[in-house]
N, C-alpha and C positions, 0 to 999 in steps of 0.2 A: 548173475550168470545167464547164459542166454541161450532160450530154447525155439525151437523151432515149431512152428503153428505152419499144417499142413491141409488144406483141404481142397476139395474136388467136387465137379456138378459133375451126377450123373443121372443120365436117363434111360425109365425102366422101357422096355416094349423096342428097344431099338441100340444096335450095337454100335452104341458111341460113347463116349466120355468124355465131356468139355477137356477144355484146358485146367488143370491145375495154378492154382492159388498158393506160392510157399512166401512163409513172412518171420520173420526171428522177433523176436520181442525178449522182455525180461521176465526172467518167473515171477510169477506172483503178477501180471500188468493182464488186466482187464483188455480183451482184445474184441470189437466186433467183427460178426462174421453175417456175409450175407447171402441168401440162397435170391440170384435172379434168373428165373425161367426163360428161357428163348420160344418166339413164340408158337402156339399153339401146344402148349405142354403148361405144368400148374405144376408147382413147390408142394409136395407130398410131407414130408420129412428128415431129420436129419439121421447119420447113422446111428446113433445114439437114440432111436425113437423122439427125439425132440419136434413139435408140430411147430415149432416158430421160426417165416420165414429169417426175418434178423435177429440175432442173440448176441450175447457178450459171452464170451467166454472167459476164465482166467486159467490162462496154461502155466503149469507148475512142472510140467513135464512133456518129452515132446509128446505132440497131438495129432491128430488127423483124425478129419471131420471130412463126411461125404452127407453132400447136398440129393437128395432124388427127386427126381420130376418123374409127371407121368404124362402121357396126352391126353388132351381135354378131346372129352367126347360130345361130339354134334351128335344132334337129329336129322336123318336124312328121310325125305318123301316124298312118294311117287303117287300121283294123283289118277283116276279115271278120267275119260272126257268131259265130265260134268266138274272136274274140280276135287272129289269125294279121293283122302287118302286108302290106296290099296294096300288092303293089310296084309302085313306079312310081307311085300314090297322094300322095304325100307328098312330102319331102326336107327338104332345106336352105333355110330361107326367111329374108330378111333383118330384125329386126327393126323392128315399125312399118308390114310390109308386107302385104294380104288375105289370107289362106287361103281358099285356095281346093282341092276337090278334083280330080284329075288323073288319074282313076284309069282314063278312056276309057268306063267302061260301072257302071252301075246297080248297086249291091249286093243281092246277093240271099241266100234263106232258103227252106232246100228246103222244100217244105212237109210237112204230117207227115197221116195220115187226118183228122185234127180241127180243124185249120188249113191257110188258105194264108197264105203271108206279102207285108206289100206294101212297099217301102221307103218312110219316111217323111223321114229326115234323117239327120241327127250329134248325137250326145250327146258332148260339149258340142254345142250350134247353132253354126256357120259361119260365119252371114251376118250380112257389116258385122264380124265380128271381124277383129282387127289382132294380127301375132304378139306376144307376148310374154315366150314364153318356149319349152320344149321342151313338144310338148302330145300326147298321143294322143286320136282319134276313134272312135266307136266306134255303127257304122249304128241306126238306130232302126227299128225294123218293127211294123206295126201286126197283129196278127191278124184274120184275117175265118175265121168259125166256117163250116167246111163245107159245103157243101148235096150230098144225092145222092137221082139222081131213083129212083123204090123203083116198076117194074112190076108189077102182076098179073095175069098169063091164064090162059085157059082151058085145058083138056086139047089143045085143038086151034092154041092158041096166039094164039087171038081175043083182042086187049085188052078186059079187065075196067074198068080204073082206071087211072091215074100220078099219082102224087103223089112233092109233090118236100119229104125232109124233112132239116133239120140233124142236123149230127154231135149222137147221143146220144140222138133222140129215138127212140120205141117205135114204126115204122112200123104204123098201122091200116085195114084194108080198111072202106072206106063204100062199096061196092060195094051196087046194087040185085040186081043179079041172082046165086046164089049159082054158086061156080064149080063 
């Protein structure tokens, strides 16, 4: 007597079920079934609680086996300008989820005498990026050359001239009157 063996792969946390496989076999015949995860997922268990990916079942009646899979979990890290992990900014993400910065503040880099720094994004970019592996993201900063105001004053503190110069430039007095 032939009996029907029916098994299906089911992926948790997403609304998707893989194509079902159906096979007929003689009653009492051992049959090998295998749970093969797609990229980014791992096998959890069969619907009957068995945790062996590949197993042999003996079919004595119509049977239905469902392989249950779950997304892999990956570590996402966001670093500061020194390369240190920003606490709470990343964390564990399920495969296929959108990466987002969770730091709660815009990363900064201290100004120097020459430059002020403006945060412009992450390297690599996180725009519309889905999790596929463990990754680390570093802040990207635009260098803005600092400018300084120079005041030329007379002996009695009256202003003769004021000008703004970029860092590294040599200030020059262009005033009409001699100090």
